[in-house]
PyMOL commands that place a pseudoatom at each C-alpha (Angstrom):
pseudoatom trace, name=CA, resn=TYR, resi=1, chain=A, elem=C, hetatm=0, pos=[0.000, 0.000, 0.000]
pseudoatom trace, name=CA, resn=LYS, resi=2, chain=A, elem=C, hetatm=0, pos=[2.874, 2.357, -0.676]
pseudoatom trace, name=CA, resn=PHE, resi=3, chain=A, elem=C, hetatm=0, pos=[2.361, 5.078, -3.225]
pseudoatom trace, name=CA, resn=ASP, resi=4, chain=A, elem=C, hetatm=0, pos=[3.852, 8.379, -4.299]
pseudoatom trace, name=CA, resn=ARG, resi=5, chain=A, elem=C, hetatm=0, pos=[0.818, 9.946, -5.921]
pseudoatom trace, name=CA, resn=ILE, resi=6, chain=A, elem=C, hetatm=0, pos=[-2.920, 9.443, -6.235]
pseudoatom trace, name=CA, resn=ILE, resi=7, chain=A, elem=C, hetatm=0, pos=[-4.244, 9.932, -9.744]
pseudoatom trace, name=CA, resn=ASN, resi=8, chain=A, elem=C, hetatm=0, pos=[-8.026, 10.126, -9.691]
pseudoatom trace, name=CA, resn=ILE, resi=9, chain=A, elem=C, hetatm=0, pos=[-9.823, 9.226, -12.919]
pseudoatom trace, name=CA, resn=ALA, resi=10, chain=A, elem=C, hetatm=0, pos=[-13.570, 9.777, -13.143]
pseudoatom trace, name=CA, resn=ASN, resi=11, chain=A, elem=C, hetatm=0, pos=[-16.399, 10.042, -15.640]
pseudoatom trace, name=CA, resn=LEU, resi=12, chain=A, elem=C, hetatm=0, pos=[-18.750, 13.002, -15.761]
pseudoatom trace, name=CA, resn=LYS, resi=13, chain=A, elem=C, hetatm=0, pos=[-22.340, 11.892, -15.395]
pseudoatom trace, name=CA, resn=SER, resi=14, chain=A, elem=C, hetatm=0, pos=[-25.628, 12.608, -13.782]
pseudoatom trace, name=CA, resn=HIS, resi=15, chain=A, elem=C, hetatm=0, pos=[-26.558, 10.345, -10.875]
pseudoatom trace, name=CA, resn=GLU, resi=16, chain=A, elem=C, hetatm=0, pos=[-30.140, 9.642, -9.813]
pseudoatom trace, name=CA, resn=LEU, resi=17, chain=A, elem=C, hetatm=0, pos=[-29.315, 9.645, -6.093]
pseudoatom trace, name=CA, resn=ALA, resi=18, chain=A, elem=C, hetatm=0, pos=[-26.318, 11.998, -5.809]
pseudoatom trace, name=CA, resn=LYS, resi=19, chain=A, elem=C, hetatm=0, pos=[-27.426, 14.403, -8.599]
pseudoatom trace, name=CA, resn=PHE, resi=20, chain=A, elem=C, hetatm=0, pos=[-24.018, 13.991, -10.293]
pseudoatom trace, name=CA, resn=SER, resi=21, chain=A, elem=C, hetatm=0, pos=[-20.858, 11.915, -10.222]
pseudoatom trace, name=CA, resn=PHE, resi=22, chain=A, elem=C, hetatm=0, pos=[-17.509, 13.646, -10.735]
pseudoatom trace, name=CA, resn=ALA, resi=23, chain=A, elem=C, hetatm=0, pos=[-14.025, 13.475, -9.213]
pseudoatom trace, name=CA, resn=THR, resi=24, chain=A, elem=C, hetatm=0, pos=[-14.982, 13.384, -5.530]
pseudoatom trace, name=CA, resn=LYS, resi=25, chain=A, elem=C, hetatm=0, pos=[-17.726, 10.797, -6.072]
pseudoatom trace, name=CA, resn=SER, resi=26, chain=A, elem=C, hetatm=0, pos=[-15.216, 8.519, -7.811]
pseudoatom trace, name=CA, resn=LEU, resi=27, chain=A, elem=C, hetatm=0, pos=[-13.201, 8.392, -4.561]
pseudoatom trace, name=CA, resn=ILE, resi=28, chain=A, elem=C, hetatm=0, pos=[-15.982, 6.250, -3.097]
pseudoatom trace, name=CA, resn=GLY, resi=29, chain=A, elem=C, hetatm=0, pos=[-14.060, 3.468, -4.835]
pseudoatom trace, name=CA, resn=PHE, resi=30, chain=A, elem=C, hetatm=0, pos=[-11.570, 3.666, -1.961]
pseudoatom trace, name=CA, resn=MET, resi=31, chain=A, elem=C, hetatm=0, pos=[-14.282, 2.424, 0.397]
pseudoatom trace, name=CA, resn=HIS, resi=32, chain=A, elem=C, hetatm=0, pos=[-14.968, -1.241, 1.023]
pseudoatom trace, name=CA, resn=PRO, resi=33, chain=A, elem=C, hetatm=0, pos=[-17.896, -2.305, -1.207]
pseudoatom trace, name=CA, resn=SER, resi=34, chain=A, elem=C, hetatm=0, pos=[-20.077, -3.205, 1.796]
pseudoatom trace, name=CA, resn=GLN, resi=35, chain=A, elem=C, hetatm=0, pos=[-19.693, 0.360, 3.149]
pseudoatom trace, name=CA, resn=ARG, resi=36, chain=A, elem=C, hetatm=0, pos=[-20.895, 1.881, -0.111]
pseudoatom trace, name=CA, resn=TYR, resi=37, chain=A, elem=C, hetatm=0, pos=[-24.444, 0.587, 0.365]
pseudoatom trace, name=CA, resn=GLU, resi=38, chain=A, elem=C, hetatm=0, pos=[-24.782, 2.389, 3.701]
pseudoatom trace, name=CA, resn=LEU, resi=39, chain=A, elem=C, hetatm=0, pos=[-23.377, 5.541, 2.112]
pseudoatom trace, name=CA, resn=HIS, resi=40, chain=A, elem=C, hetatm=0, pos=[-26.243, 5.544, -0.387]
pseudoatom trace, name=CA, resn=SER, resi=41, chain=A, elem=C, hetatm=0, pos=[-28.935, 5.101, 2.306]
pseudoatom trace, name=CA, resn=ASN, resi=42, chain=A, elem=C, hetatm=0, pos=[-29.429, 8.824, 3.059]
pseudoatom trace, name=CA, resn=ASN, resi=43, chain=A, elem=C, hetatm=0, pos=[-27.820, 12.254, 2.620]
pseudoatom trace, name=CA, resn=LEU, resi=44, chain=A, elem=C, hetatm=0, pos=[-25.659, 10.895, -0.198]
pseudoatom trace, name=CA, resn=GLU, resi=45, chain=A, elem=C, hetatm=0, pos=[-24.702, 14.345, -1.492]
pseudoatom trace, name=CA, resn=GLY, resi=46, chain=A, elem=C, hetatm=0, pos=[-23.292, 15.403, 1.885]
pseudoatom trace, name=CA, resn=ARG, resi=47, chain=A, elem=C, hetatm=0, pos=[-21.645, 12.078, 2.589]
pseudoatom trace, name=CA, resn=VAL, resi=48, chain=A, elem=C, hetatm=0, pos=[-19.797, 12.095, -0.739]
pseudoatom trace, name=CA, resn=ALA, resi=49, chain=A, elem=C, hetatm=0, pos=[-18.183, 15.397, 0.251]
pseudoatom trace, name=CA, resn=GLU, resi=50, chain=A, elem=C, hetatm=0, pos=[-16.825, 13.756, 3.401]
pseudoatom trace, name=CA, resn=ILE, resi=51, chain=A, elem=C, hetatm=0, pos=[-14.584, 11.366, 1.457]
pseudoatom trace, name=CA, resn=SER, resi=52, chain=A, elem=C, hetatm=0, pos=[-12.475, 14.472, 0.711]
pseudoatom trace, name=CA, resn=LEU, resi=53, chain=A, elem=C, hetatm=0, pos=[-11.388, 14.440, 4.363]
pseudoatom trace, name=CA, resn=ALA, resi=54, chain=A, elem=C, hetatm=0, pos=[-9.811, 10.996, 3.955]
pseudoatom trace, name=CA, resn=VAL, resi=55, chain=A, elem=C, hetatm=0, pos=[-8.457, 10.993, 0.391]
pseudoatom trace, name=CA, resn=ARG, resi=56, chain=A, elem=C, hetatm=0, pos=[-6.885, 13.879, -1.524]
pseudoatom trace, name=CA, resn=PRO, resi=57, chain=A, elem=C, hetatm=0, pos=[-5.721, 12.995, -5.015]
pseudoatom trace, name=CA, resn=ASP, resi=58, chain=A, elem=C, hetatm=0, pos=[-2.721, 14.780, -6.457]
pseudoatom trace, name=CA, resn=ILE, resi=59, chain=A, elem=C, hetatm=0, pos=[-4.557, 15.190, -9.740]
pseudoatom trace, name=CA, resn=SER, resi=60, chain=A, elem=C, hetatm=0, pos=[-8.089, 14.535, -10.923]
pseudoatom trace, name=CA, resn=ILE, resi=61, chain=A, elem=C, hetatm=0, pos=[-8.914, 13.700, -14.520]
pseudoatom trace, name=CA, resn=ILE, resi=62, chain=A, elem=C, hetatm=0, pos=[-12.588, 13.742, -15.477]
pseudoatom trace, name=CA, resn=ASP, resi=63, chain=A, elem=C, hetatm=0, pos=[-13.520, 12.118, -18.767]
pseudoatom trace, name=CA, resn=ALA, resi=64, chain=A, elem=C, hetatm=0, pos=[-16.336, 14.231, -20.175]
pseudoatom trace, name=CA, resn=ARG, resi=65, chain=A, elem=C, hetatm=0, pos=[-16.098, 13.137, -23.783]
pseudoatom trace, name=CA, resn=LYS, resi=66, chain=A, elem=C, hetatm=0, pos=[-19.512, 11.474, -23.467]
pseudoatom trace, name=CA, resn=ILE, resi=67, chain=A, elem=C, hetatm=0, pos=[-21.646, 12.402, -20.475]
pseudoatom trace, name=CA, resn=PHE, resi=68, chain=A, elem=C, hetatm=0, pos=[-24.924, 11.306, -18.948]
pseudoatom trace, name=CA, resn=ILE, resi=69, chain=A, elem=C, hetatm=0, pos=[-27.118, 14.387, -18.683]
pseudoatom trace, name=CA, resn=ASP, resi=70, chain=A, elem=C, hetatm=0, pos=[-30.092, 12.514, -17.238]
pseudoatom trace, name=CA, resn=GLY, resi=71, chain=A, elem=C, hetatm=0, pos=[-30.376, 9.231, -15.381]
pseudoatom trace, name=CA, resn=GLY, resi=72, chain=A, elem=C, hetatm=0, pos=[-27.123, 7.690, -14.297]
pseudoatom trace, name=CA, resn=PRO, resi=73, chain=A, elem=C, hetatm=0, pos=[-24.924, 6.383, -12.955]
pseudoatom trace, name=CA, resn=ASP, resi=74, chain=A, elem=C, hetatm=0, pos=[-25.067, 3.432, -15.367]
pseudoatom trace, name=CA, resn=THR, resi=75, chain=A, elem=C, hetatm=0, pos=[-27.814, 4.260, -17.873]
pseudoatom trace, name=CA, resn=GLY, resi=76, chain=A, elem=C, hetatm=0, pos=[-29.260, 7.497, -19.112]
pseudoatom trace, name=CA, resn=VAL, resi=77, chain=A, elem=C, hetatm=0, pos=[-29.346, 10.163, -21.794]
pseudoatom trace, name=CA, resn=VAL, resi=78, chain=A, elem=C, hetatm=0, pos=[-25.875, 10.619, -23.323]
pseudoatom trace, name=CA, resn=GLU, resi=79, chain=A, elem=C, hetatm=0, pos=[-24.433, 13.732, -24.963]
pseudoatom trace, name=CA, resn=ASP, resi=80, chain=A, elem=C, hetatm=0, pos=[-21.091, 14.271, -26.667]
pseudoatom trace, name=CA, resn=ALA, resi=81, chain=A, elem=C, hetatm=0, pos=[-19.261, 16.929, -24.644]
pseudoatom trace, name=CA, resn=ASN, resi=82, chain=A, elem=C, hetatm=0, pos=[-15.797, 16.111, -26.067]
pseudoatom trace, name=CA, resn=THR, resi=83, chain=A, elem=C, hetatm=0, pos=[-14.050, 17.474, -22.983]
pseudoatom trace, name=CA, resn=ILE, resi=84, chain=A, elem=C, hetatm=0, pos=[-11.410, 16.289, -20.522]
pseudoatom trace, name=CA, resn=ILE, resi=85, chain=A, elem=C, hetatm=0, pos=[-11.140, 18.158, -17.210]
pseudoatom trace, name=CA, resn=VAL, resi=86, chain=A, elem=C, hetatm=0, pos=[-7.766, 18.021, -15.436]
pseudoatom trace, name=CA, resn=ASP, resi=87, chain=A, elem=C, hetatm=0, pos=[-6.993, 19.776, -12.170]
pseudoatom trace, name=CA, resn=THR, resi=88, chain=A, elem=C, hetatm=0, pos=[-4.786, 19.342, -9.125]
pseudoatom trace, name=CA, resn=ASP, resi=89, chain=A, elem=C, hetatm=0, pos=[-7.590, 20.766, -6.964]
pseudoatom trace, name=CA, resn=ILE, resi=90, chain=A, elem=C, hetatm=0, pos=[-10.454, 18.272, -6.706]
pseudoatom trace, name=CA, resn=LEU, resi=91, chain=A, elem=C, hetatm=0, pos=[-12.989, 20.968, -5.834]
pseudoatom trace, name=CA, resn=GLU, resi=92, chain=A, elem=C, hetatm=0, pos=[-12.043, 23.025, -8.882]
pseudoatom trace, name=CA, resn=ALA, resi=93, chain=A, elem=C, hetatm=0, pos=[-12.320, 19.908, -11.061]
pseudoatom trace, name=CA, resn=ASP, resi=94, chain=A, elem=C, hetatm=0, pos=[-15.790, 19.179, -9.670]
pseudoatom trace, name=CA, resn=ILE, resi=95, chain=A, elem=C, hetatm=0, pos=[-16.920, 22.788, -10.169]
pseudoatom trace, name=CA, resn=ALA, resi=96, chain=A, elem=C, hetatm=0, pos=[-15.787, 22.684, -13.809]
pseudoatom trace, name=CA, resn=ALA, resi=97, chain=A, elem=C, hetatm=0, pos=[-17.604, 19.363, -14.259]
pseudoatom trace, name=CA, resn=TYR, resi=98, chain=A, elem=C, hetatm=0, pos=[-20.763, 20.755, -12.651]
pseudoatom trace, name=CA, resn=GLU, resi=99, chain=A, elem=C, hetatm=0, pos=[-20.742, 23.792, -14.936]
pseudoatom trace, name=CA, resn=LEU, resi=100, chain=A, elem=C, hetatm=0, pos=[-20.322, 21.591, -18.005]
pseudoatom trace, name=CA, resn=LEU, resi=101, chain=A, elem=C, hetatm=0, pos=[-23.113, 19.253, -16.884]
pseudoatom trace, name=CA, resn=TYR, resi=102, chain=A, elem=C, hetatm=0, pos=[-25.398, 22.212, -16.192]
pseudoatom trace, name=CA, resn=LYS, resi=103, chain=A, elem=C, hetatm=0, pos=[-24.727, 23.599, -19.675]
pseudoatom trace, name=CA, resn=TYR, resi=104, chain=A, elem=C, hetatm=0, pos=[-25.722, 20.346, -21.370]
pseudoatom trace, name=CA, resn=LYS, resi=105, chain=A, elem=C, hetatm=0, pos=[-28.728, 19.842, -19.108]
pseudoatom trace, name=CA, resn=ALA, resi=106, chain=A, elem=C, hetatm=0, pos=[-29.955, 23.388, -19.888]
pseudoatom trace, name=CA, resn=GLU, resi=107, chain=A, elem=C, hetatm=0, pos=[-29.478, 22.886, -23.639]
pseudoatom trace, name=CA, resn=ASN, resi=108, chain=A, elem=C, hetatm=0, pos=[-31.592, 19.727, -23.417]
pseudoatom trace, name=CA, resn=ASN, resi=109, chain=A, elem=C, hetatm=0, pos=[-34.245, 21.127, -21.036]
pseudoatom trace, name=CA, resn=VAL, resi=110, chain=A, elem=C, hetatm=0, pos=[-33.217, 18.837, -18.185]
pseudoatom trace, name=CA, resn=ASN, resi=111, chain=A, elem=C, hetatm=0, pos=[-33.557, 21.383, -15.402]
pseudoatom trace, name=CA, resn=ASP, resi=112, chain=A, elem=C, hetatm=0, pos=[-32.963, 19.379, -12.237]
pseudoatom trace, name=CA, resn=ILE, resi=113, chain=A, elem=C, hetatm=0, pos=[-29.910, 21.234, -10.867]
pseudoatom trace, name=CA, resn=SER, resi=114, chain=A, elem=C, hetatm=0, pos=[-29.298, 24.896, -10.099]
pseudoatom trace, name=CA, resn=GLN, resi=115, chain=A, elem=C, hetatm=0, pos=[-27.020, 26.947, -12.332]
pseudoatom trace, name=CA, resn=ASN, resi=116, chain=A, elem=C, hetatm=0, pos=[-24.986, 27.923, -9.256]
pseudoatom trace, name=CA, resn=PRO, resi=117, chain=A, elem=C, hetatm=0, pos=[-22.989, 24.916, -7.984]
pseudoatom trace, name=CA, resn=PHE, resi=118, chain=A, elem=C, hetatm=0, pos=[-22.819, 26.471, -4.520]
pseudoatom trace, name=CA, resn=ASP, resi=119, chain=A, elem=C, hetatm=0, pos=[-26.583, 25.979, -4.153]
pseudoatom trace, name=CA, resn=ASN, resi=120, chain=A, elem=C, hetatm=0, pos=[-25.919, 22.217, -4.088]
pseudoatom trace, name=CA, resn=ILE, resi=121, chain=A, elem=C, hetatm=0, pos=[-25.644, 20.285, -0.810]
pseudoatom trace, name=CA, resn=PHE, resi=122, chain=A, elem=C, hetatm=0, pos=[-22.430, 18.557, -1.949]
pseudoatom trace, name=CA, resn=PHE, resi=123, chain=A, elem=C, hetatm=0, pos=[-20.526, 21.783, -2.615]
pseudoatom trace, name=CA, resn=LYS, resi=124, chain=A, elem=C, hetatm=0, pos=[-21.861, 23.533, 0.499]
pseudoatom trace, name=CA, resn=HIS, resi=125, chain=A, elem=C, hetatm=0, pos=[-20.826, 20.627, 2.715]
pseudoatom trace, name=CA, resn=PHE, resi=126, chain=A, elem=C, hetatm=0, pos=[-17.439, 20.182, 0.974]
pseudoatom trace, name=CA, resn=ILE, resi=127, chain=A, elem=C, hetatm=0, pos=[-16.572, 23.832, 1.595]
pseudoatom trace, name=CA, resn=LYS, resi=128, chain=A, elem=C, hetatm=0, pos=[-17.777, 23.728, 5.204]
pseudoatom trace, name=CA, resn=ILE, resi=129, chain=A, elem=C, hetatm=0, pos=[-15.975, 20.547, 6.299]
pseudoatom trace, name=CA, resn=ASN, resi=130, chain=A, elem=C, hetatm=0, pos=[-12.743, 21.554, 4.551]
pseudoatom trace, name=CA, resn=ASN, resi=131, chain=A, elem=C, hetatm=0, pos=[-12.815, 25.047, 6.123]
pseudoatom trace, name=CA, resn=LEU, resi=132, chain=A, elem=C, hetatm=0, pos=[-12.591, 26.800, 2.772]
pseudoatom trace, name=CA, resn=ASN, resi=133, chain=A, elem=C, hetatm=0, pos=[-13.356, 30.485, 2.258]
pseudoatom trace, name=CA, resn=ILE, resi=134, chain=A, elem=C, hetatm=0, pos=[-15.122, 30.648, -1.062]
for i in range(1, 134): cmd.bond("trace and resi %d" % i, "trace and resi %d" % (i + 1))
show_as sticks, trace
zoom trace
């Protein structure tokens, strides 16, 4: 279990329970599979933010070439976004992913998230628990 760097690779997609799945949500893969079921039982958006307290990747790469704009995480409406998001700051990567997802949802009249990412429970909780001043 020795490592020099954590490279986080995620897909950009909508998620029926968590609203979306980006870089931070992909870190749930560090959890034991049996713990993931409990995570999804309630307050999933807030709980996903809490994984950032345990794991901080050195770089996050979000594959947004094809994205789910509705449904998800494994089936849904797909759009070609032809984008790759790369950032050393996981929050910045997730904000960029959110803005891209919002754009495609708005273009396709899928209006189930706010334009402002900071209206979302995930981002509010992430900022609060990480003591960020944004």
